Every structure is written in C-alpha cells, then in structure tokens.
C-alpha positions, 0 to 999 in steps of 0.5 A, a space after each residue: 492511431 498515433 504512434 504508441 511506442 514513444 517513450 515520453 511520459 506524456 505520450 505514455 499517459 495518453 496511451 494509457 487512456 486509450 488502453 483503458 478505453 479499449 480494454 477496461 477490464 484488462 487495463 485498469 488504471 491507478 491514477 496518481 494525480 492532484 486536481 490540475 490541468 494535467 488531470 483535466 486533460 487526461 479525463 477529457 481525453 478518456 471521455 472522448 475515447 470512451 464508448 457511448 454504449 459502456 457505463 462509466 460510473 463514479 463510486 464515492 469512497 464511503 459507499 455502503 455495501 448495499 449500494 456497492 454490491 446490491 441488496 434490498 430495495 428499501 422503497 420498493 420493499 416497503 411499497 410492495 410488502 415483499 423483498 425486492 432486490 436492488 442491483 448494486 453499482 458493480 453489477 450495473 457497470 458490467 462491461 464498463 468501468 467504475 471510477 473510485 474517487 479518493 481511492 487512497 482513503 478507501 476502507 480496506 474491507 470495501 477494497 477487498 470486496 471490489 477485488 473479489 468481484 474483479 477476480 470472480 467476474 461476478 457479485 454474490 449478494 447474500 444479505 437482507 434475506 436475499 441470495 443472488 449472483 450477478 455478472 460483474 466484469 468491470 474495469 477500475 480507474 482508481 484516483 489517488 489524489 493524496 500523493 502522500 506516503 501515509 495514505 496509499 490505495 489498499 494493496 488488495 486493490 492496487 495489485 489488481 490494477 494493471 497500469 499505475 500512472 503518475 501525472 505531472 504538469 506536462 501537457 498531454 497529447 490529445 490527437 489520439 484517433 478514436 476511430 481505430 478503437 473499434 477495429 482494435 477491439 475486433 483485433 484483440 481476441 485474435 492476437 497471438 502471443 509468443 513465449 519470448 515475450 512472456 519470458 521477457 516480462 517475467 524476467 524483468 519483473 523478477 529483476 525489479 523485485 516485484 513479488 506478485 505474479 499478477 504484474 507480468 500477467 497485467 503487463 502481457 495484457 497491456 502489451 496485447 492491447 497496445 499491439 491491437 491499437 497499433 493494428 498488429 496481429 502479434 506482439 512487437 518490441 514496442 508493445 512489450 516495452 510500453 507494458 514494462 513502462 506502464 505496469 512494471 516500472 511503478 511496481 519496482 522495489 529494487 534496482 536490477 543488477 547490472 548486465 552480466 556482459 563481463 561475465 559473458 565475455 569471460 565465459 566465451 573465452 573460458 575453455 571449460 564453458 560447455 557449448 550452448 544447446 540452442 545458441 540461436 534461441 539464446 541470442 534471440 531471447 537476450 536482446 528482448 529481455 534487455 529491451 524490456 528491462 531498460 524500458 522499465 528502468 527508464 520509466 521508474 519515477 524519480 522519487 521512487 528511483 531515489 527510494 530504491 537507491 537508499 533502500 526505501 523502495 518497499 515504502 510504496 508497497 506498505 499499507 499505512 494506517 495513517 498518522 495516528 496509529 492503528 485503528 480499534 473498534 469503538 461504539 460511540 466515536 470514530 469513523 463509521 464502520 458498518 452496523 451490528 445487532 444489539 439492544 438500544 441502550 443509552 449511549 448507543 447510536 441507532 442505524 435507522 436505515 439498516 434497521 428498517 432495511 432488516 424489518 422491511 421484508 417481514 411487514 406483510 406477515 407482521 401486519 397479518 399477525 397484528 390485523 393491521 388493515 390500513 392503506 398507509 404503509 407502516 413499518 413494524 420493528 421488533 427487537 431483533 431488527 435493531 441495528 446499531 452504528 459501529 465505529 473505528 476509532 484511531 489510537 494514538 501512537 507512541 514513539 519510543 526513542 532508544 539512544 545509545 549514549 555509550 562511549 563508542 557512540 558518544 565519540 562518533 554520533 551522539 550529537 547528531 543523534 540528539 539533533 535527529 531525535 529533537 527534530 523527530 520530537 517536533 514531528 511527533 508533537 505536530 501529529 499529536 503523538 506521545 514520545 518516550 526516551 530511553 538511554 543506555 550507557 554504563 551497566 544498565 538502561 533507564 527511562 529518561 522520559 516516560 510517554 509524554 506529549 510535552 515537547 519542552 520536557 522531552 528536549 530538556 531530558 535529551 539535552 541533559 543526556 551524558 555520554 560515555 561508558 559501556 554498551 548495555 544493549 540487552 538491558 536496553 532492549 528488555 526495557 523497550 519491551 516492557 515499556 512497549 507492553 505498558 503503552 499497548 495496554 493503554 490503547 496506544 500503538 508503540 514504535 521503537 526507534 533505536 539509534 546505536 552502532 550495535 556493538 554491545 559489550 555489557 551483558 544483561 547481568 551487568 558484567 563486561 564481555 563482548 561475546 556474552 553481551 552480544 548473545 544477550 542482545 540477540 536473545 532480547 532482540 528475538 523477544 521483541 520480535 515475538 512481541 511483534 513490536 514495530 521498530 527501526 534501527 539506525 546504525 549510527 556508526 561511521 561505517 555500517 556494522 554487521 552486528 547492527 545489521 544482524 541485530 535488526 534482522 533478529 528484532 524484525 526491525 527496519 535497518 538504516 545505515 547512514 554513515 555520513 548523515 547530519 541530523 536533518 538527513 537522519 531525521 528524514 530517514 527515520 520519518 520515512 521509516 516510521 511512515 511505513 510502520 503499521 
C-alpha cells in the first residue's frame, strides 16, 4: 500500500477511499463535494478498490420505507393471493454499503431509521401484516452535494459516519495498490490497541469541544483500519494522527487551549509541587496527546477554522430546516410525507399504491366471501384499506428586528445598525420572509413596522427612526413576546434579532433607574426563553458588555459581539446566526 501518514489533503482523501473499501461498516464516509473532477476521481478510486463480492447500492433521497426496510411484495402478493415479503435495500446490502445521494435533503425520519439499523445491525420489519428481523450490517457513503449551511445532513445520521471528508479541486492520488486490501482485512481482527491511543483520542476530542462519544470511538476504528492497511500489528502515531485528521478535525466546535508549557515549567521550579507517582508514564503519554491534537488542528477546514475563531463553530452541527422556516403538517400541499388512514373526501389525495398494498394480503379471503371465481386477479378494496397522502408544508419565517435607538446606541452604533438591518431586509425579501421592526427609546417601545413583505415600506420606516433618550429594554422585550405570539398564531415562524448594548435604564413602568431597569429586562428575557423564541442578540457597544452577554444567556439567544464591525460585516454575522436557528 502507499504511505498512509502523509498529511496532504489529497493523500488523506485517497486514504479515506481505501479505508471505506477495507471496512465500510466501521469507516463510513460523509463526503462533502459538488460534481466535478475531484469527486469523479475519488469515485473512480473507490470503484477500483471496492471488492467485487460486496454490494454497493445507491439509495435515492425520497426512497419509501417499504423499499428501504422491506415489507410486502405487492406484485407477488397479488399473484399468489397471500402475503409475500420483500427484502429492503438495507437488508440487501448486508456486508456491503449504501450510497445516499443528496443526503443533505434526506428526510429526518428516514435518517433516523437508517441510524437505528446501523446501531442494531439489523432491520425490523413490522408493517403490512408482516413481522421479521433481517441482518443488516452495512456501511454508508453519504453525499452532501449542497455545501450550504442551511442544508445539512441530519445529525442523527452524520454522528454515525466516521469520516467527514470535504473535497476541493486538488488532484487525488490514484496509485493506491488494492492488492494489499485482502491482507489488511485478515490482519484487522488481530490488531492490538493500547490504552495510550484511546486516551489520546479522547483527550483530543474533549479539547476540540466534540460533545459525542461516538467521535473518539470512530477515530479508534479508523486508526485500526489505517494500521491494518500499513501492515502493522499495533497502532502507530501516524495511524492515530490520520484518524484525528479524518474524524476529529471536521467535528471541532472550538479551538483547543494553548499548551500549558509555561504552567509546566512553573510547576517544575515550584518547591511545593508534589512528585509525580509515575513520571515515566506521564512523559510517554504527553507527546502522543500533542501529536494527535496538532494533527487535528492542522486538518481543520479553513472555513470551519474561521467560524471557530468568530464563535460560530456550532453552525455546522445545527440542523436547519431551510430558508422558509419550520415545517407543519398539511393535507393538500407541500412535500409528500407518508400516508395516513382516512375517508376519501373531496380535496383528499388517494395513495393508490399504499391502498392496494394494505388490501393485497386479504384478497384470498375476500374472494371466498364474495364467491369470486375468475382467473384474472381482482383487488377488493374496503373502506379500512383507504390510505391518503400526507404532506409537510413549510411555513414562512418572520424576522422581528428590535433596534435600540436610545442615547447610548445613537451616539455609537445606530447608523451602522440601520445599515445592517437594511441589508438583512433585502435578504428577507429575496427569501420571501416577512419582516417587522420594533424600536425602543425614551420611556417605551413601539412597533414601527408590523409584519410585512414590502421592502420599500420597511426601508422608509427604518430611515425615519430617530435616536436619543433612555433605554426601555424591558418594554421592548415584552413587546417582542407579544408580536412573536401573534406571528406564531398566524402559522409563521418568528425569529427575533435584537441590536442593543444591553444597558437598560428605564423600568417596565417607565421610571428611570438602572438597577430596577436591569432587573425588569432580565425578567422579560426569561419570559422570552420560556416562550421558546429563537433569538439573536447583537452587542452594538464599542466593547462587549457583560450586561448584554447576561441578557442573551437569560433569553436563550445567540450572542454576537462585533465591536468594530461595519454594516456589511454586521449583516453577515446576523445572517449566519439566522441560518442556524430552527
């Protein structure tokens, strides 16, 4: 085999294909790549390495449960007059792998069923009068073709895929020797693992802010497969570093703390430092931890690294429902989402195939009851067999902009806040979202603009917004809660974007005084949190304010501190925060 420890992204991408071909169950891959030469080269390498005796099936994004998990073979059942089972795709790929195309658009329910089959190693079929358990140990190659933050692979599935790989336009090495794969498969079960490797992977996962135990387990599996590919009987540093690059780095949510070299030097010179119980073990384990952590840090993608530095690293780990807001159940419009029993009334849509599927197992008995004696199969459908189409219709989103126009903000950031809100208004207009505008200054807050999609009207209301006076923050938050409740009652998804420095000085009753005003503001923030309103708080002060941070915490809002941002940067930060909201 080719050398596997090279830190170049192209070599790691080729190695990922080898690992998936070697152990598809343990080294499943989430591949983020658009159509292009890099992806074509990666697939060509995988096809050349893939064993001929293992199934590799493509699964479309809209596959029904009856085909995914198995169920009733409709044609065979109608011909035989009795229930005939059909194996699903997952059971058919036992020992092989499936390819999920456009995995970023996969239905969360389908993703959960695939994840459950991965955990259990089998598929439970309990539908259409059939109950059976079928073995299903398979690998997954999920193709994320969107590369957009508002369309992500469901986390229930992404957490169970070991390798997260992003392909760029770099040329991939294709000189991997598939002849060594058979020897590696034989070596893999006999490979030994020491506790130092496990401890190093776990500590690296903690340092990178990874909140799932599956990640270090995946990393250990990948490291074992890499050692088997290299023909080693035990894990080496190169294998563990490779696993950190392929498994841990793409999952990072924070940058690790700097090494405690200075603290260690002080401890060595301090007379009060007690002696170590096992210094030999400490000196051996520490370099391996550093090697693993440095390998993961070096492999963090540039865009994710920029997000981590600005505090937006969790954006990749949030499941967005799209640009139009949350989904609600519908009966006539929207995306198909299964079927339901019911009476066929005007306006309902009949699910013909599912109706026949439910009726098919009973045909022999129904023909006997009706004394039907014909050679041509007939389907007798009763009222209880009727299945109707079910749909999920997206609801529109309403962005409620709450602008602090008080004296402290007017002197500092009101002009930039207006510019940012105007840019965001344009974005909302493009997405067909409605917008509302609340301003607070003096002794109370008021709705400057009720929810509307009229961009020109919103801009005029924003341009005429004066500045100066007190900061009635509690009054503004109370008004946000009322407006959000009205928006939700109309079937829309409200999102509040609050631009303020958090320095309240006017209480709910309109009386001045900072202590009482701050207490009222925190109480109003807790009410919004209990209301489960998605919110983003932008600290518009020249320097980040602890009062704004505490307000965001009490509100359950995302806090963004942009002390030196212009209108364009402020708009980009708010847009990124809005995309991760449910």
